[in-house]
C-alpha positions in Angstrom: -0.1 0.2 0.2 1.3 3.3 -0.7 1.0 6.3 1.7 1.7 9.1 -0.8 3.1 10.4 -4.3 3.9 13.8 -3.1 3.6 16.8 -0.7 2.4 19.8 -1.7 -0.2 19.0 -4.1 -1.3 22.5 -4.3 1.9 24.4 -3.2 5.0 23.9 -1.0 4.5 21.8 2.4 6.5 24.2 5.1 5.9 23.9 8.5 2.3 24.5 9.4 0.8 24.2 6.1 -1.4 21.4 4.9 0.4 18.4 3.1 -1.7 16.7 0.5 -1.0 12.8 0.3 -2.2 10.5 -2.2 -3.4 7.2 -1.0 -3.0 4.4 -3.5 -2.7 0.4 -3.9 -1.2 1.0 -7.3 2.6 -0.4 -8.2 3.8 2.9 -9.6 3.3 5.4 -6.7 6.1 5.7 -4.1 5.5 3.5 -1.0 6.1 5.9 1.8 3.8 4.3 3.9 6.2 1.6 4.4 8.6 4.1 6.1 6.2 4.3 9.1 7.6 0.4 9.5 11.1 0.9 9.3 11.9 1.4 13.0 9.9 -2.2 13.3 11.2 -3.7 10.7 15.1 -2.9 12.0 14.3 -4.1 15.6 12.9 -7.4 14.0 15.3 -8.2 11.8 19.0 -6.6 12.9 18.2 -5.2 16.3 17.8 -1.4 17.4 21.2 -0.8 16.0 20.9 -2.5 12.8 20.9 -1.2 9.2 18.7 -3.0 6.0 20.8 -1.0 3.7 18.7 1.9 3.3 14.7 1.8 2.4 15.3 -0.1 -1.0 14.8 -3.7 0.9 11.7 -2.2 2.6 10.2 -0.2 -0.7 10.8 -3.7 -3.1 9.0 -6.1 -0.3 6.5 -3.7 0.5 5.5 -3.7 -2.9 5.9 -7.4 -3.5 3.4 -7.9 -0.5 0.8 -5.6 -2.2 1.4 -7.4 -5.6 0.4 -10.6 -4.2 -2.1 -9.1 -1.8 -3.9 -7.5 -5.3 -3.0 -10.3 -7.9 -4.8 -13.3 -5.3 -8.4 -13.6 -4.8 -9.8 -14.8 -1.6 -12.2 -17.3 -3.3 -9.7 -18.6 -5.8 -9.4 -17.4 -9.3 -9.4 -19.2 -12.6 -5.7 -19.9 -11.9 -6.9 -21.8 -8.9 -9.1 -24.1 -10.5 -7.2 -24.4 -14.1 -3.0 -24.3 -12.6 -2.0 -25.2 -15.8 -3.6 -22.0 -17.8 -0.4 -20.1 -16.2 1.7 -21.6 -19.1 -0.7 -20.1 -21.3 -1.5 -16.8 -19.7 0.9 -15.9 -17.3 0.1 -12.2 -16.8 -3.6 -12.5 -17.8 -4.3 -15.4 -15.0 -2.0 -12.9 -12.5 0.2 -15.8 -12.2 3.3 -13.4 -12.7 2.3 -11.1 -10.0 1.5 -13.8 -7.6 5.0 -15.5 -8.3 6.7 -12.5 -8.0 4.9 -10.9 -5.0 5.6 -14.2 -2.9 9.0 -14.7 -4.1 10.0 -11.3 -3.0 8.6 -11.3 0.3 10.1 -14.9 0.9 13.7 -13.8 -0.2 13.4 -10.6 2.0 12.3 -12.6 5.2 15.4 -15.3 4.0 17.8 -12.3 3.9 17.3 -11.4 7.5 17.1 -15.0 8.9 20.6 -15.7 7.1 22.1 -12.7 8.8 20.6 -13.8 12.3 22.1 -17.2 11.3 25.6 -15.9 10.4 26.0 -13.6 13.7 24.4 -15.9 16.0 25.7 -16.0 19.3 24.0 -18.6 22.0 24.7 -16.3 24.8 23.0 -13.3 23.5 19.4 -14.0 22.4 18.1 -10.4 20.6 15.0 -11.6 19.4 12.3 -14.5 18.0 14.7 -15.4 15.4 17.9 -16.1 17.9 15.7 -18.3 20.1 14.2 -20.6 17.1 17.9 -20.9 15.7 18.8 -22.0 19.4 16.3 -24.7 19.4 17.4 -25.6 15.7 20.8 -26.4 17.1 19.5 -28.1 20.0 17.7 -30.7 18.0 21.1 -31.0 15.8 22.8 -31.9 18.6 20.6 -34.5 19.9 20.0 -35.7 16.9 16.7 -35.5 16.5 14.5 -37.0 13.5 12.0 -35.3 11.9 12.6 -31.8 14.0 9.7 -29.6 14.5 12.3 -26.5 14.3 13.7 -26.3 10.7 15.1 -23.5 8.8 11.9 -23.6 5.6 9.4 -23.4 9.0 11.7 -20.5 10.4 11.1 -18.6 7.0 7.2 -19.2 6.8 6.5 -18.3 10.8 8.6 -14.8 10.1 6.6 -14.4 6.7 3.2 -14.6 8.6 4.1 -12.3 11.2 6.1 -9.9 8.8 3.8 -9.9 5.8 0.5 -9.0 7.6 2.1 -6.2 9.3 3.4 -4.5 5.8 0.0 -5.2 4.1 -2.7 -5.5 6.2 -2.2 -2.3 8.6 -1.8 0.3 5.9 -4.5 -0.9 3.7 -7.0 -0.8 6.6 -5.6 2.9 7.5 -6.5 3.7 3.8 -10.2 2.2 4.3 -10.6 4.2 7.4 -9.4 7.5 5.9 -12.0 6.9 2.9 -14.7 6.2 6.0 -12.9 10.0 7.8 -14.1 11.7 4.3 -17.9 10.4 4.2 -18.3 10.8 7.9 -16.0 13.7 9.6 -17.9 13.8 12.9 -16.1 10.8 13.6 -12.7 12.3 13.6 -14.1 15.0 15.4 -15.0 12.7 18.4 -12.4 11.3 18.8 -10.0 14.6 18.9 -12.3 15.8 21.6 -11.6 12.6 23.5 -7.9 12.8 22.9 -7.6 16.4 23.7 -9.1 15.6 27.0 -7.7 12.8 28.4 -4.1 13.0 26.4 -3.9 16.6 25.7 -1.4 18.0 23.4 1.8 17.4 24.9 2.8 14.0 24.1 1.6 11.2 21.9 -1.1 8.9 22.8 0.4 5.6 24.3 -0.9 2.1 24.5 -1.7 2.6 28.6 -4.0 5.6 27.4 -6.2 3.0 25.5 -8.9 2.2 28.5 -9.3 6.1 28.8 -10.3 6.5 25.6 -13.3 4.0 24.8 -14.2 6.4 21.6 -11.0 6.0 19.9 -10.7 2.1 20.6 -14.5 1.4 19.5 -13.5 3.3 16.1 -10.4 1.3 15.4 -13.0 -1.9 16.0 -15.3 -0.4 13.9 -13.4 0.2 11.2 -12.2 -3.9 11.2 -15.6 -4.8 11.0 -17.1 -2.5 8.8 -14.4 -3.1 6.3 -13.9 -6.7 6.6 -9.7 -6.6 5.4 -10.3 -10.5 4.3 -14.0 -11.3 3.9 -13.5 -15.1 3.2 -10.5 -15.4 5.8 -7.8 -18.0 5.0 -8.9 -21.6 3.6 -8.3 -24.2 6.4 -8.7 -27.9 5.8 -10.6 -30.5 7.9 -8.1 -32.9 9.2 -10.2 -35.7 10.3 -14.0 -36.2 9.5 -16.3 -34.0 11.8 -19.8 -32.7 12.3 -20.3 -29.3 12.7 -23.9 -28.0 13.2 -25.1 -30.9 11.9 -23.1 -30.6 8.6 -20.5 -33.4 7.8 -17.2 -32.2 6.8 -14.7 -34.8 5.3 -11.5 -35.2 6.1 -9.6 -32.9 3.8 -12.3 -30.8 2.9 -11.4 -27.2 2.7 -13.3 -25.0 5.1 -13.6 -21.1 4.2 -15.1 -18.9 7.2 -17.3 -16.1 6.0 -15.8 -13.1 8.2 -17.9 -10.7 5.8 -20.9 -12.6 6.3 -20.5 -12.3 10.2 -19.5 -8.5 10.1 -22.7 -8.0 7.9 -25.6 -10.1 10.1 -28.3 -7.7 11.2 -29.1 -10.5 14.1 -25.8 -10.0 15.3 -25.4 -6.0 15.1 -28.9 -4.4 14.2 -27.7 -1.7 11.7 -24.5 -3.4 10.3 -24.4 -1.0 7.2 -24.0 1.8 9.6 -20.5 2.9 10.5 -21.3 3.5 14.3 -18.4 3.3 16.6 -20.9 3.5 19.6 -22.2 0.1 19.3 -18.7 -0.9 21.1 -19.7 1.2 24.0 -21.4 0.3 27.3 -24.3 2.4 29.4 -21.4 3.3 31.5 -19.4 4.8 29.1 -16.8 2.5 28.7 -15.9 0.1 26.0 -17.3 -3.3 26.4 -15.4 -6.3 25.2 -18.8 -8.3 25.6 -20.4 -6.3 22.9 -17.6 -6.8 20.1 -18.6 -10.0 18.3 -16.5 -9.3 15.4 -13.6 -11.7 14.3 -11.6 -9.9 11.9 -8.8 -11.9 13.0 -10.5 -15.4 12.5 -10.6 -17.3 15.9 -9.3 -20.3 17.6 -5.8 -21.8 17.3 -5.3 -20.4 13.5 -6.3 -17.2 14.1 -3.7 -14.5 12.7 -0.6 -14.3 14.6 -0.5 -10.3 14.3 -3.5 -9.8 15.8 -1.8 -8.2 19.1 0.5 -6.1 16.8 -2.1 -5.0 14.2 -4.6 -3.6 17.0 -1.9 -1.8 19.1 -0.4 -0.3 15.7 -3.8 1.0 14.4 -4.5 2.4 17.7 -1.5 4.3 18.2 -1.3 5.6 14.7 -5.0 6.3 14.5 -4.8 8.2 17.6 -1.7 9.8 17.2 -2.9 11.4 13.4 -6.3 12.5 15.2 -4.5 14.0 17.9 -2.4 16.4 15.1 -4.3 16.7 12.2 -7.4 17.5 10.8 -8.0 15.4 7.3 -9.5 17.2 4.8 -10.7 16.4 1.0 -8.6 18.6 -1.3 -11.1 21.0 -2.7 -11.1 19.7 -6.5 -11.5 16.2 -5.1 -15.2 13.9 -4.9 -15.7 12.1 -1.8 -14.5 8.0 -2.3 -16.8 5.7 -4.5 -16.6 2.8 -2.0 -18.1 0.5 -5.1 -15.0 1.1 -6.7 -13.1 -0.4 -3.9 -11.9 -4.1 -4.7 -11.0 -7.3 -3.5 -7.7 -9.1 -3.8 -6.9 -11.5 -1.0 -7.7 -8.5 0.8 -9.8 -5.3 0.4 -7.9 -2.9 -1.3 -8.7 0.8 -2.4 -8.2 2.9 -5.6 -6.1 5.9 -5.5 -7.4 8.8 -3.7 -6.2 12.2 -2.0 -6.0 13.2 1.5 -5.2 16.5 2.9 -3.3 16.5 6.3 -3.8 20.0 8.1 -1.8 20.6 11.4 -4.1 21.6 14.6 
Protein backbone atom coordinates (compact mmCIF):
# COMPACT_ATOMS: atom_id res chain seq x y z
CA UNK A 1 0.00 0.00 0.00
CA UNK A 2 1.43 3.33 -0.98
CA UNK A 3 1.07 6.24 1.42
CA UNK A 4 1.66 9.23 -0.78
CA UNK A 5 2.92 10.22 -4.17
CA UNK A 6 4.01 13.74 -3.36
CA UNK A 7 3.65 16.54 -0.88
CA UNK A 8 2.18 19.97 -1.37
CA UNK A 9 -0.23 19.14 -4.18
CA UNK A 10 -1.44 22.72 -4.18
CA UNK A 11 1.83 24.27 -3.12
CA UNK A 12 4.79 23.74 -0.85
CA UNK A 13 4.48 21.78 2.37
CA UNK A 14 6.34 23.96 4.81
CA UNK A 15 5.87 23.94 8.58
CA UNK A 16 2.28 24.48 9.64
CA UNK A 17 0.92 24.14 6.10
CA UNK A 18 -1.41 21.48 4.78
CA UNK A 19 0.07 18.41 3.11
CA UNK A 20 -1.76 16.53 0.39
CA UNK A 21 -1.19 12.78 0.31
CA UNK A 22 -2.29 10.36 -2.34
CA UNK A 23 -3.37 6.97 -1.06
CA UNK A 24 -2.93 4.30 -3.64
CA UNK A 25 -2.88 0.57 -4.17
CA UNK A 26 -1.27 0.80 -7.58
CA UNK A 27 2.29 -0.31 -7.99
CA UNK A 28 3.83 2.78 -9.62
CA UNK A 29 3.43 5.15 -6.67
CA UNK A 30 6.21 5.74 -4.12
CA UNK A 31 5.38 3.62 -1.02
CA UNK A 32 6.30 6.11 1.69
CA UNK A 33 3.80 4.41 3.96
CA UNK A 34 6.30 1.62 4.40
CA UNK A 35 8.60 4.07 6.13
CA UNK A 36 6.17 4.00 9.04
CA UNK A 37 7.22 0.41 9.63
CA UNK A 38 10.96 0.94 9.20
CA UNK A 39 11.74 1.10 12.91
CA UNK A 40 9.70 -2.03 13.55
CA UNK A 41 11.42 -3.89 10.73
CA UNK A 42 14.87 -2.89 11.94
CA UNK A 43 14.11 -4.08 15.45
CA UNK A 44 12.82 -7.41 14.18
CA UNK A 45 15.51 -7.98 11.59
CA UNK A 46 18.79 -6.64 12.90
CA UNK A 47 18.20 -5.10 16.30
CA UNK A 48 17.97 -1.46 17.34
CA UNK A 49 21.36 -0.54 15.90
CA UNK A 50 21.08 -2.58 12.71
CA UNK A 51 20.73 -1.34 9.19
CA UNK A 52 19.02 -2.93 6.22
CA UNK A 53 20.84 -0.96 3.59
CA UNK A 54 18.45 1.99 3.41
CA UNK A 55 14.83 1.99 2.31
CA UNK A 56 15.25 -0.16 -0.79
CA UNK A 57 14.58 -3.61 0.77
CA UNK A 58 11.55 -2.28 2.63
CA UNK A 59 10.29 -0.61 -0.54
CA UNK A 60 10.72 -3.73 -2.62
CA UNK A 61 9.21 -6.05 -0.02
CA UNK A 62 6.20 -3.82 0.53
CA UNK A 63 5.72 -3.49 -3.20
CA UNK A 64 5.89 -7.24 -3.68
CA UNK A 65 3.61 -7.86 -0.73
CA UNK A 66 0.86 -5.68 -2.13
CA UNK A 67 1.43 -7.12 -5.57
CA UNK A 68 0.63 -10.52 -4.08
CA UNK A 69 -2.40 -9.22 -2.16
CA UNK A 70 -3.83 -7.49 -5.22
CA UNK A 71 -3.16 -10.35 -7.64
CA UNK A 72 -4.74 -13.03 -5.51
CA UNK A 73 -8.37 -13.74 -4.77
CA UNK A 74 -9.95 -14.90 -1.54
CA UNK A 75 -12.19 -17.42 -3.31
CA UNK A 76 -9.67 -18.54 -5.93
CA UNK A 77 -9.44 -17.21 -9.46
CA UNK A 78 -9.26 -19.28 -12.62
CA UNK A 79 -5.60 -19.93 -11.81
CA UNK A 80 -6.64 -21.85 -8.69
CA UNK A 81 -9.14 -23.97 -10.61
CA UNK A 82 -7.03 -24.56 -13.74
CA UNK A 83 -3.41 -24.10 -12.58
CA UNK A 84 -1.90 -25.10 -15.94
CA UNK A 85 -3.37 -21.95 -17.49
CA UNK A 86 -0.30 -20.10 -16.19
CA UNK A 87 1.75 -21.63 -19.00
CA UNK A 88 -0.45 -20.05 -21.66
CA UNK A 89 -1.59 -16.84 -19.98
CA UNK A 90 0.98 -16.04 -17.25
CA UNK A 91 0.11 -12.34 -17.03
CA UNK A 92 -3.63 -12.48 -17.69
CA UNK A 93 -4.06 -15.17 -15.02
CA UNK A 94 -2.09 -13.02 -12.52
CA UNK A 95 0.42 -15.84 -12.11
CA UNK A 96 3.33 -13.45 -12.68
CA UNK A 97 2.07 -11.03 -10.01
CA UNK A 98 1.49 -13.82 -7.50
CA UNK A 99 4.83 -15.48 -8.20
CA UNK A 100 6.88 -12.28 -8.03
CA UNK A 101 5.02 -11.03 -4.97
CA UNK A 102 5.49 -14.27 -3.10
CA UNK A 103 9.15 -14.60 -4.08
CA UNK A 104 9.90 -11.00 -3.12
CA UNK A 105 8.59 -11.36 0.43
CA UNK A 106 10.19 -14.81 0.83
CA UNK A 107 13.65 -13.62 -0.28
CA UNK A 108 13.59 -10.60 2.03
CA UNK A 109 12.67 -12.66 5.09
CA UNK A 110 15.24 -15.29 4.12
CA UNK A 111 17.97 -12.63 3.95
CA UNK A 112 17.12 -11.47 7.47
CA UNK A 113 17.25 -15.00 8.85
CA UNK A 114 20.52 -15.75 7.05
CA UNK A 115 22.12 -12.68 8.64
CA UNK A 116 20.91 -13.85 12.04
CA UNK A 117 22.38 -17.29 11.49
CA UNK A 118 25.73 -15.82 10.45
CA UNK A 119 25.92 -13.59 13.52
CA UNK A 120 24.22 -15.96 15.98
CA UNK A 121 25.63 -15.92 19.51
CA UNK A 122 24.11 -18.45 21.89
CA UNK A 123 24.96 -16.28 24.89
CA UNK A 124 23.04 -13.26 23.55
CA UNK A 125 19.46 -13.71 22.38
CA UNK A 126 18.39 -10.69 20.36
CA UNK A 127 14.87 -11.66 19.37
CA UNK A 128 12.51 -14.45 18.31
CA UNK A 129 14.70 -15.52 15.39
CA UNK A 130 17.66 -16.15 17.70
CA UNK A 131 15.49 -18.24 20.02
CA UNK A 132 14.31 -20.33 17.08
CA UNK A 133 17.87 -20.82 15.80
CA UNK A 134 18.86 -21.97 19.28
CA UNK A 135 16.12 -24.61 19.21
CA UNK A 136 17.29 -25.79 15.78
CA UNK A 137 20.86 -26.11 17.08
CA UNK A 138 19.74 -28.08 20.14
CA UNK A 139 17.76 -30.48 17.97
CA UNK A 140 20.81 -30.96 15.75
CA UNK A 141 23.02 -31.78 18.75
CA UNK A 142 20.45 -34.29 20.02
CA UNK A 143 20.16 -35.89 16.60
CA UNK A 144 16.39 -35.45 16.55
CA UNK A 145 14.69 -37.20 13.64
CA UNK A 146 12.06 -35.19 11.76
CA UNK A 147 12.79 -32.04 13.80
CA UNK A 148 9.91 -29.71 14.51
CA UNK A 149 12.14 -26.64 14.35
CA UNK A 150 13.70 -26.25 10.92
CA UNK A 151 14.93 -23.56 8.55
CA UNK A 152 12.07 -23.41 6.05
CA UNK A 153 9.51 -23.34 8.84
CA UNK A 154 11.29 -20.38 10.43
CA UNK A 155 11.08 -18.45 7.16
CA UNK A 156 7.35 -19.10 6.84
CA UNK A 157 6.67 -18.19 10.48
CA UNK A 158 8.45 -14.86 10.01
CA UNK A 159 6.52 -14.28 6.79
CA UNK A 160 3.30 -14.84 8.75
CA UNK A 161 4.35 -12.16 11.25
CA UNK A 162 5.85 -9.71 8.80
CA UNK A 163 3.56 -9.91 5.77
CA UNK A 164 0.26 -8.83 7.43
CA UNK A 165 2.03 -6.02 9.30
CA UNK A 166 3.46 -4.60 6.09
CA UNK A 167 0.27 -4.82 4.05
CA UNK A 168 -2.79 -5.30 6.27
CA UNK A 169 -2.33 -2.36 8.62
CA UNK A 170 -1.63 0.23 5.89
CA UNK A 171 -4.59 -0.95 3.82
CA UNK A 172 -6.84 -0.72 6.88
CA UNK A 173 -5.67 2.87 7.37
CA UNK A 174 -6.55 3.66 3.75
CA UNK A 175 -10.05 2.24 4.28
CA UNK A 176 -10.35 4.16 7.53
CA UNK A 177 -9.41 7.51 5.96
CA UNK A 178 -12.05 6.93 3.30
CA UNK A 179 -14.58 6.62 6.09
CA UNK A 180 -13.39 9.84 7.74
CA UNK A 181 -13.95 11.73 4.51
CA UNK A 182 -17.52 10.41 4.39
CA UNK A 183 -18.19 10.88 8.13
CA UNK A 184 -15.99 13.75 9.38
CA UNK A 185 -17.86 13.82 12.69
CA UNK A 186 -16.01 10.62 13.65
CA UNK A 187 -12.70 12.46 13.62
CA UNK A 188 -14.16 15.35 15.62
CA UNK A 189 -15.33 12.98 18.37
CA UNK A 190 -11.96 11.23 18.51
CA UNK A 191 -10.12 14.54 18.74
CA UNK A 192 -12.34 15.75 21.58
CA UNK A 193 -11.68 12.58 23.58
CA UNK A 194 -7.93 12.67 22.93
CA UNK A 195 -7.66 16.35 23.83
CA UNK A 196 -9.45 15.72 27.13
CA UNK A 197 -7.53 12.59 28.14
CA UNK A 198 -4.09 12.95 26.58
CA UNK A 199 -3.80 16.62 25.70
CA UNK A 200 -1.38 17.93 23.11
CA UNK A 201 1.92 17.69 24.98
CA UNK A 202 2.68 14.06 24.15
CA UNK A 203 1.60 11.31 21.78
CA UNK A 204 -1.05 8.79 22.83
CA UNK A 205 0.30 5.55 24.30
CA UNK A 206 -1.10 2.07 24.70
CA UNK A 207 -1.68 2.78 28.38
CA UNK A 208 -4.16 5.48 27.28
CA UNK A 209 -6.36 2.98 25.49
CA UNK A 210 -8.51 2.21 28.52
CA UNK A 211 -9.29 5.93 28.86
CA UNK A 212 -9.96 6.44 25.15
CA UNK A 213 -12.99 4.18 24.62
CA UNK A 214 -14.29 6.04 21.56
CA UNK A 215 -10.93 5.86 19.76
CA UNK A 216 -10.60 2.15 20.51
CA UNK A 217 -14.23 1.56 19.49
CA UNK A 218 -13.54 3.35 16.20
CA UNK A 219 -10.58 1.06 15.51
CA UNK A 220 -12.75 -1.98 16.16
CA UNK A 221 -15.59 -0.64 14.04
CA UNK A 222 -13.42 -0.05 10.95
CA UNK A 223 -12.18 -3.63 11.20
CA UNK A 224 -15.80 -4.84 11.35
CA UNK A 225 -17.20 -2.46 8.76
CA UNK A 226 -14.41 -3.04 6.21
CA UNK A 227 -13.63 -6.72 6.64
CA UNK A 228 -10.07 -6.80 5.37
CA UNK A 229 -10.11 -10.51 4.45
CA UNK A 230 -13.80 -11.18 3.69
CA UNK A 231 -13.44 -14.96 3.49
CA UNK A 232 -10.60 -15.27 5.97
CA UNK A 233 -7.93 -17.82 5.03
CA UNK A 234 -8.99 -21.29 3.79
CA UNK A 235 -8.45 -24.12 6.27
CA UNK A 236 -8.52 -27.89 5.81
CA UNK A 237 -10.28 -30.47 7.95
CA UNK A 238 -7.72 -32.94 9.33
CA UNK A 239 -10.32 -35.56 10.25
CA UNK A 240 -13.97 -36.34 9.51
CA UNK A 241 -16.15 -34.20 11.75
CA UNK A 242 -19.62 -32.73 12.24
CA UNK A 243 -20.39 -29.04 12.67
CA UNK A 244 -23.89 -27.74 13.33
CA UNK A 245 -25.37 -30.83 11.71
CA UNK A 246 -23.14 -30.76 8.63
CA UNK A 247 -20.73 -33.56 7.74
CA UNK A 248 -17.24 -32.25 6.95
CA UNK A 249 -15.01 -34.95 5.46
CA UNK A 250 -11.30 -35.17 6.03
CA UNK A 251 -9.38 -33.02 3.58
CA UNK A 252 -12.31 -30.67 2.86
CA UNK A 253 -11.51 -26.98 2.58
CA UNK A 254 -13.34 -24.78 5.08
CA UNK A 255 -13.76 -21.10 4.24
CA UNK A 256 -15.10 -18.92 7.09
CA UNK A 257 -17.42 -16.14 5.95
CA UNK A 258 -16.16 -13.24 8.07
CA UNK A 259 -17.95 -10.71 5.88
CA UNK A 260 -21.25 -12.51 6.45
CA UNK A 261 -20.71 -12.38 10.21
CA UNK A 262 -19.81 -8.69 10.16
CA UNK A 263 -22.91 -7.78 8.14
CA UNK A 264 -25.43 -10.01 9.94
CA UNK A 265 -28.43 -7.94 11.05
CA UNK A 266 -29.20 -10.50 13.76
CA UNK A 267 -25.84 -9.74 15.37
CA UNK A 268 -25.44 -6.01 14.74
CA UNK A 269 -28.90 -4.60 14.04
CA UNK A 270 -27.61 -1.96 11.63
CA UNK A 271 -24.39 -3.44 10.18
CA UNK A 272 -24.48 -1.11 7.17
CA UNK A 273 -23.97 1.89 9.49
CA UNK A 274 -20.49 2.88 10.68
CA UNK A 275 -21.18 3.43 14.37
CA UNK A 276 -18.33 3.08 16.89
CA UNK A 277 -20.79 3.59 19.74
CA UNK A 278 -22.01 0.01 19.27
CA UNK A 279 -18.95 -1.13 21.27
CA UNK A 280 -19.45 1.28 24.17
CA UNK A 281 -21.52 0.20 27.16
CA UNK A 282 -24.02 2.19 29.18
CA UNK A 283 -21.22 3.19 31.56
CA UNK A 284 -19.40 4.95 28.74
CA UNK A 285 -16.57 2.42 28.70
CA UNK A 286 -15.51 0.00 25.99
CA UNK A 287 -17.42 -3.26 26.32
CA UNK A 288 -15.67 -6.31 24.90
CA UNK A 289 -18.89 -8.29 25.37
CA UNK A 290 -20.48 -6.13 22.67
CA UNK A 291 -17.69 -6.85 20.18
CA UNK A 292 -18.59 -10.02 18.35
CA UNK A 293 -16.44 -9.22 15.34
CA UNK A 294 -13.70 -11.61 14.20
CA UNK A 295 -11.45 -9.61 11.84
CA UNK A 296 -8.49 -11.88 12.65
CA UNK A 297 -10.38 -15.16 12.70
CA UNK A 298 -10.72 -17.29 15.83
CA UNK A 299 -9.43 -20.41 17.51
CA UNK A 300 -5.96 -21.93 17.35
CA UNK A 301 -5.40 -20.71 13.78
CA UNK A 302 -6.30 -17.05 14.22
CA UNK A 303 -3.97 -14.42 12.79
CA UNK A 304 -0.65 -14.40 14.65
CA UNK A 305 -0.33 -10.65 14.12
CA UNK A 306 -3.58 -9.67 15.85
CA UNK A 307 -2.00 -8.01 18.88
CA UNK A 308 0.54 -6.12 16.80
CA UNK A 309 -2.10 -4.97 14.31
CA UNK A 310 -4.55 -3.80 16.98
CA UNK A 311 -1.84 -1.94 18.89
CA UNK A 312 -0.39 -0.33 15.78
CA UNK A 313 -3.76 0.78 14.44
CA UNK A 314 -4.69 2.32 17.78
CA UNK A 315 -1.39 4.22 18.10
CA UNK A 316 -1.37 5.51 14.52
CA UNK A 317 -5.03 6.50 14.37
CA UNK A 318 -4.86 8.21 17.77
CA UNK A 319 -1.65 10.10 16.89
CA UNK A 320 -2.96 11.26 13.51
CA UNK A 321 -6.29 12.37 15.00
CA UNK A 322 -4.47 14.24 17.76
CA UNK A 323 -2.27 16.22 15.40
CA UNK A 324 -4.16 16.58 12.12
CA UNK A 325 -7.46 17.47 10.60
CA UNK A 326 -8.02 15.17 7.63
CA UNK A 327 -9.71 16.86 4.71
CA UNK A 328 -10.47 16.26 1.09
CA UNK A 329 -8.68 18.49 -1.45
CA UNK A 330 -11.22 20.99 -2.85
CA UNK A 331 -10.96 19.70 -6.40
CA UNK A 332 -11.68 16.05 -5.49
CA UNK A 333 -14.90 14.12 -5.03
CA UNK A 334 -15.81 12.01 -2.04
CA UNK A 335 -14.60 8.41 -2.26
CA UNK A 336 -16.84 6.03 -4.17
CA UNK A 337 -16.76 2.88 -2.05
CA UNK A 338 -18.20 0.83 -4.91
CA UNK A 339 -14.80 1.20 -6.60
CA UNK A 340 -13.01 -0.59 -3.77
CA UNK A 341 -12.00 -4.05 -4.88
CA UNK A 342 -10.91 -7.35 -3.35
CA UNK A 343 -7.80 -9.37 -4.09
CA UNK A 344 -6.77 -11.49 -1.16
CA UNK A 345 -7.70 -8.48 0.96
CA UNK A 346 -9.83 -5.40 0.35
CA UNK A 347 -8.06 -2.58 -1.48
CA UNK A 348 -8.83 1.01 -2.40
CA UNK A 349 -8.29 2.88 -5.66
CA UNK A 350 -6.08 5.98 -5.64
CA UNK A 351 -7.37 8.98 -3.73
CA UNK A 352 -6.03 12.19 -2.24
CA UNK A 353 -6.03 13.33 1.38
CA UNK A 354 -5.16 16.69 2.88
CA UNK A 355 -3.57 16.67 6.35
CA UNK A 356 -3.91 20.02 8.14
CA UNK A 357 -1.87 20.53 11.29
CA UNK A 358 -4.15 21.33 14.23
